[in-house]
C-alpha positions in Angstrom: 152.8 120.9 100.7 155.5 122.0 98.4 153.6 125.2 97.6 153.3 126.3 101.2 156.3 128.8 101.0 154.6 130.3 97.7 151.0 130.6 99.1 152.6 132.4 102.2 154.5 134.7 100.0 151.4 135.8 98.1 149.6 136.4 101.4 152.5 138.1 102.9 152.7 140.5 99.9 149.3 141.9 100.7 150.2 142.0 104.6 153.5 143.6 104.4 152.3 147.2 104.4 150.4 147.0 107.9 153.1 146.4 110.2 155.5 148.7 108.2 153.0 151.7 108.7 152.4 151.0 112.5 155.9 149.9 113.7 158.3 151.2 111.0 160.7 149.5 108.6 163.5 148.6 111.0 161.4 147.1 113.6 159.3 145.3 111.3 162.7 144.1 109.4 164.2 143.0 112.6 161.1 141.0 113.7 161.1 139.3 110.5 164.6 138.2 110.7 164.0 136.7 114.0 160.8 135.0 112.9 163.1 133.6 109.8 165.3 131.9 112.4 162.5 130.6 114.4 160.7 129.1 111.5 163.7 127.5 109.8 164.4 125.6 113.2 160.6 124.7 113.3 160.9 123.1 110.0 163.9 121.3 110.4 162.7 119.7 113.9 159.1 119.3 112.6 157.7 115.8 113.9 154.4 115.9 112.2 153.4 116.8 108.5 151.1 119.5 110.1 153.7 121.3 111.8 155.9 121.2 108.6 153.2 122.5 106.4 152.3 125.4 108.9 156.0 126.4 109.3 156.3 126.6 105.5 153.4 128.7 104.9 154.3 131.1 107.9 157.9 131.3 106.3 156.5 132.2 103.0 155.0 135.2 104.8 158.0 136.3 106.5 160.3 135.7 103.5 158.4 138.0 101.4 158.1 140.7 103.8 161.7 140.6 104.5 162.4 140.9 100.6 160.1 143.7 100.4 161.6 145.6 103.3 165.1 145.3 102.8 167.0 148.2 101.6 167.6 148.2 97.8 171.0 147.1 96.4 173.2 149.6 94.9 173.6 149.7 91.0 176.3 147.7 89.8 178.9 149.9 88.0 178.9 148.1 84.8 180.3 151.3 82.9 183.6 150.9 84.7 186.3 149.2 82.3 189.1 147.4 84.3 192.2 147.2 82.1 194.8 144.4 82.5 198.3 145.4 83.2 
C-alpha cells in the first residue's frame, strides 16, 4: 500500500502528454491542482483500506502530472557575491 503513490507516478508520467495536448498546459494544471485537494481529503477521511489505496494511486498520477506541467524555476544566482558591511 505504501508504494501506491510511486506506482501512480510511473503511470502518470506516461499519461501526462494526452490531456496537455488536448486541453493545454494551464487547464490541465488547474484540474490537477483541484484533484490534488480532493484526493488529499479523500485520503484523510478514508474509512476503508480500499479507498485509501485507490486515493494513493490516483494521487500519484496527479502529483507527477502537476510536477511535469509546472513552470520551471528560475536559476539561482549563485554568481552574485554579497558583501557584509
